[in-house]
Each structure stands twice: as structure tokens, then as C-alpha cells.
N, C-alpha and C positions, 0 to 999 in steps of 0.2 A: 109697040107704042100705039095707042089708040088715036083715031082721028076725031074722037068725041071731044067736046069742050072740057076743059079742066075746071073742076070746082075746088075752090079754096075756102076753108074755114080758118079764121084767125081769131084766137081768144087773147085779149089783152087785159091784163090786170094792173090797174093803177094803184099807187099808194093813196090811201084815203085823203090825205091832205093835198094831193095834187090831182084829184079826180077831175075837177073842172078844167084844168089845164090840158090834161090828156084828152078829155071829151072834145074840147074845142079844136085841138090839133087833129084829132081823127075826123071831125066834121070838115075841117079845111082840106082834107085829102080827097073828099068826094068829087067836087067839081073838076079838078084837073084829071083825076083818074078816069072819070066817065068819058073824057075826051080822048083817052089813050086808044091806040090801035088795039083791037082785040078784046076790049073790055065789054062784056055782055051785060053784067050788072055788078054793082058794088054797094051792098046794103049793110048799113051799120045798125047794130042793136045794142041795148043796154040791159043787163040782167035785172030782172024784177026783184030778186031776193038779195043780190049783192051789187049795189050800184057802182062799185069800183071795177066791175068786170064788163068789158065791151066785147062785141063779137061782130066780125065782118063775115058776110056770106057773099062770095064772089064767084063769077063764072067768066072764064077767059077762053078765047078761040084756041089757044095753044099754050103749052108750058113755056115756050120761048117768049111769047108776048107777056106772060105773067112775070117772067124773069126780067124782062125789059122794064116793067113797072117797078120791080124791086130796086132797080138801078137808077130810077128816075130822080130828078132834082127834088121833087116835092116829098118823096119818101125820105131822102137824105135830110131834108130840112125838118121833117117831122121827128126823125130819130134824134137830131140835135136838140130840138125844142123840148123833147120829153125825156132827155137823158136824166137818169136818177128818179124819174117820176113813174116808171113802169117796173113792176115787180117781175112779171113774166109775160112771154108771148109764146103761144102754142099754135103752130100752123099745121094743118092737115091738107095734103093734096089728094083729091079724090076724083074718080070717074063715075058718072051715073051708070047704073046697071039696069 
């Protein structure tokens, strides 16, 4: 296991009719996440060619701190708020080389 920060990419595909709901919910995640222990950055992007696709680029001090983030109340609230509005979520855990 590396002592380098963990990089996360998360691709979130919203249903077209719920795009704005998902967008706002994702934006709402940013302030509390940036206050979390170990969060180095938490950057949200929207695909220029497919506005239904959102993309987080995140860096965490460790995998455990990222897992703590995934167990947080604001992530649980986001999942509940966007239930049925998200088609897929693809997450990659990576280490800078």
C-alpha cells in the first residue's frame, strides 16, 4: 500500500429529466466534503458533449479517509435525494505515478 494520496475519479450519469436535480445535489456535496479530514481537493465537472454526465476529480490523504467520506451523512443524503435520477456511477481509485 502506497503512502501517496489517493486519487478518485467518479463519473455520474444522470437521467436527462433529472439532470438539474443531480447537478444541484452534487454541488451541495462540495462544501461539507472540503471540510472533511483528508480531503485535498474535490472538483466537480460537467461533460461538454453530454450535459447529463458529471465527473468528480478528488484527492485524499488516504483510502481510509476517502472511505470515511463515503460513509458520511451528506453522501447518504445525496444518494437518497438522487435515487432513481442516476443511471450509473463509475469510480476509479488511482495512485499518481
